[in-house]
C-alpha positions as CSV (number, residue, x, y, z in Angstrom):
1,M,10.3,-3.9,5.2
2,R,12.0,-1.0,7.1
3,E,13.1,0.2,3.7
4,F,9.7,0.3,2.4
5,I,8.2,2.0,5.5
6,F,11.2,4.8,5.3
7,S,10.8,5.6,1.9
8,T,6.9,5.7,1.9
9,R,7.2,8.3,5.0
10,E,9.6,10.2,3.2
11,L,7.4,10.7,0.2
12,V,4.5,11.5,2.7
13,E,6.4,13.9,4.1
14,Y,6.8,15.6,0.3
15,N,3.0,15.2,-0.2
16,E,3.2,12.5,-2.3
17,H,0.7,10.2,-0.5
18,G,-0.4,8.3,-3.7
19,V,3.1,8.0,-4.9
20,G,4.2,6.7,-1.6
21,L,1.3,4.3,-1.2
22,E,1.6,2.8,-4.7
23,N,5.2,2.0,-4.1
24,L,4.5,0.5,-0.6
25,L,1.8,-1.8,-2.1
26,E,3.9,-2.8,-5.4
27,N,6.9,-3.5,-3.0
28,I,4.8,-5.6,-0.6
29,Y,3.1,-7.5,-3.6
30,E,6.6,-8.3,-5.1
31,I,7.8,-9.8,-1.8
32,S,4.7,-11.6,-1.2
33,F,4.1,-9.8,2.0
34,T,1.6,-11.4,4.2
35,I,-1.2,-9.0,5.6
36,D,-4.3,-9.9,7.5
37,Q,-7.8,-8.6,6.8
38,T,-7.4,-5.6,8.8
39,G,-4.6,-4.5,6.9
40,L,-6.3,-5.1,3.6
41,D,-9.0,-2.7,5.1
42,L,-6.9,-0.1,6.2
43,A,-5.2,-0.5,2.6
44,K,-8.5,-0.1,0.8
45,E,-8.9,3.0,2.7
46,A,-5.7,4.5,1.9
47,I,-6.3,3.7,-1.6
48,K,-9.9,5.3,-1.4
49,E,-8.1,8.5,0.5
50,C,-5.6,8.8,-2.5
51,G,-8.3,9.1,-5.0
52,M,-6.8,5.8,-6.5
53,S,-9.2,2.9,-7.6
54,Y,-9.5,-0.2,-5.8
55,Q,-10.0,-2.2,-8.7
56,E,-6.5,-1.7,-9.9
57,W,-5.2,-2.6,-6.6
58,S,-7.2,-5.7,-5.9
59,V,-4.4,-8.3,-6.4
60,I,-3.6,-7.0,-2.9
61,E,-6.2,-9.4,-1.7
62,D,-4.0,-12.4,-2.8
63,L,-1.9,-11.3,0.0
64,V,-4.2,-12.0,3.0
65,R,-3.6,-14.7,5.0
């Protein structure tokens, strides 16, 4: 998880917010990382802020436990 966060932070520092978020979401989904409702709400907000479609990322709801 640290590697995912480091990689995302690095992309954000280079103004690649959307790419960083996409990579993070893909990575946590691949490893079935569990998130809570607050995490999902934050992800939804970040997706919206990056101008991405939540519908494309709604699969992350599967990670909520």
